[in-house]
N, C-alpha and C positions, 0 to 999 in steps of 0.2 A: 879483883882477885878471883881466881878460878879454883874450884875444888873438884877433884876427880874421885869418883868412887873406886876403891880398889876392888877388882873382880876376882883376883886369885885368892883362893883359900876361904872364900865365903861359903858357908854351908847354910842354905835356907835363910829364913828371916832373922835368925839370931845374929848372924854375921852382919846383916844390914842394920839391925838395931844398934849394934855396937858402933858402927860407922856413924849413924845419926846422933848417938850420944856424944861422940867426939866432936862432931860438927853440927851443933843444934840449929843453926840458921842456914843450913844448906838446902835449897829448894830446887836447884837445877842450874843450868847454864843460861845466863841471860845474853841474848844477842840483840844488839841494837844496830839499825841500819840508818845511815844518813844518805839522803838522795837530794839532788838538786833538780827542781822542776821549773820550767818557765810557764807560768800560768797568768792569764789575764786577771788583773786585780779586781776589775768589776765583776767578772764571772765568779771569781773565788769568793768575793764578799756576798754575792747573791746565793751561792751554795751554802755558805756559812749561816746566813740568815734563814734559808729554807730548812736546813736540818736542825737549827737551834743549837749548834755546837758552840762551845765556849772557847776552844783553842783551834789553831790551824791543824794540828795533828789529828784532833778528833774529827774535824771536817773531812780530811783526806781519808781517815779510817772508815767513817760512815759512808762516804761516797764509794769507796772500793767495795764495802760490804753490799751496798745497794746494787752495784754493777754485777757482782757475783750472783746475788739472788735473782736479778733480772735474767741473766744468762741461763741459770738453772731453770727458771720458768719457761723461757723460750724453748729450751731443749725438751722439757716435758710437753709443752704445747705442740711441738713438732711430732710427737708420738700419737696424737689424737687420731683415731681411725686406723692406726697401723696394724691392729689386730682385730679384724672384723668378726672373728668367731670367739672372741674372749667372753668369759662369763663373769658375772659379779662375784666378788670375793665375799664369803660369809663374814659378818662382823663378829668380833669377840666380845664386845661390850653388850651388856643387857640394856634394853630400853629403859629409860628412867620411869619409875613408877609415878603414877599420879598421886598428888597429895590429897589425903582424905581430910575432910573437915571434922573437927572434934564435935561430938554431939552434946 
């Protein structure tokens, strides 16, 4: 079942609040995708064991997240030395104070 938010005639948050009160369990549109993959069983079982996933879906999700993180890391790594005249950025956080012993 899909719910759509009416956009015409809504003035600010009050209009949206009225919509939420009429549909209290509306959180958004859920989209599920089903895909078929041909994966070697032994490789998949090794991946599932390595990441500690309980389900096949979790194994695929964790693997895709790791792949995206690795690609982002490689992109950042490729930038090393690309700005030879770059200066250090001043830090916003204060340095942690040393703990004093109670006398």
